[in-house]
N, C-alpha and C positions, 0 to 999 in steps of 0.2 A: 876255329877256336875263338879269335879276337872277338867276332862278331856275337857269338854266345856269351863270351865275358862282358860286352857293351852291354847285350838283353840284362843280364843278370844285374850289371852296374845301375842301369835304369830303374829295374824294378825296387834294389834298394835303395835308391833315392827316393821311389814314392813310399816304401814304406818309412822310411826316415824323416821327411818331409812332411807328409800325410799325416803320420802320428801327433809329431809336434804341433802341428795346427789344430788337430783334433783335440790335443789335450789343452789348448789355450781356449777352446771353445767350451769345452766340458768343465774348466775351471770355473769360468765365470758363471755357469749354470750352476755350479756346485753350492756355489753362496745363497740358492734359493731352493734348494734341495729340503725338503722335511727331515728329521734325525732319523727315519725310520729307513728311507731310502738311501741316505749318505754311503754308509757303508758299501752297499752295492755299485754305488757310483765311484765310491773309490778304487773299489776291485778292478774296474773294468778301464779307471785310467792309469790304474798301476799295469795292466795286463796291455795297456796300449805302448807304455812307457817303454816295456821290454821290446815290443816289437819296431819301435823306433830304434832303439838301441841293437837291437840284431841287425836292422838296417843299415844303422852307422857301419858296425865290424864289417856286413858286407861290402858295401862301398869302399871300405880300409883295401878288404882283400881281392876285389876286382881291379880296383884302382892300381894298386901295386903292380898287381899280374899285368893287367895290358900296357900298363907305364913300360915296365921290361920288355913285354914282346915287341912293344913301337917302337923305345928308342933307347933302351938299355939304360941303365943309371946314369952314365956319365954324358952322356947324348940328350938329355931333357933340355925344353926351351924354358927359357927365363921364367915363363908367366905360369909354367907348370909348378917352377917351384914357389910362386908365389899363392898357387891353388892350393898346393900341399900345406903352405903355413898356416892359412885360411882355417882348411880342413883341421890342421892341429888345432888350433884356438878353439874351433868350432867343438870339437874330442873333448877339451880340458872342458867346457861348459857342461857339456853332455855329463861328463864323466862327476862332476862337482852337483849337476842337479840330482842325479843319481844316489851321491852318497847323501844328500840332503834329505831326500826322501826316503832313502833305509834308512836313517840314522832317526827320525820323526815318527818312523813306523814302528821301529824296535822301541821307541819310547812310549809309545802309546799315544801320540800327541799328533795335531794336524801342523804341518809343516808352516813355516813362515810365508804368507801368501804375497808378500812385496817380494821376497825373494825367489819366489817359484817365478813370478811375474819377469823380473828382471831377466833371470834364466832362462826362460822361454823365448824371451822377445830378442836377447841377444845371438840365441842358437839359431833362431831362423832366420835372423837377420844374416848371418853368416851364410846362412845356408844358399838365400837368394843370391848373395854376392857370390860365394861359390860357383852357381850355377852359371851367372853374369859373365865369370873369369873363363867357366869352359866353352861358353857359347863363341867368346872371341877367340880363346885360344885354338878351336878347333873346327872355326867357321872354314 
């Protein structure tokens, strides 16, 4: 069971980080897109956001499940608590970004580009730090 959860965890990591990085690239290209193509590109990036969010949710589910199987709650190493705190901050950033995107879509406006950039780089930086902490923790 643990191995299956770990495989799902890595798939979820690919979904979350890959989607985040893909949207950073797509956002840079959207400024160059003509107005006819923009709605299609915006719809595609919205779909990738949903994929990334699903990946993040799956990371939480599989991560908590694996941790419970391996350590129980009381036996977790200190560095695992650090990793959870970083992922918590990452999740808050993701929620904030999703709220911003949904609000802009409902208002029929484009979201604030500079805020999107800050959120995207913050989230992806925390994701890279989380991977580094996990490598040190589970080496």
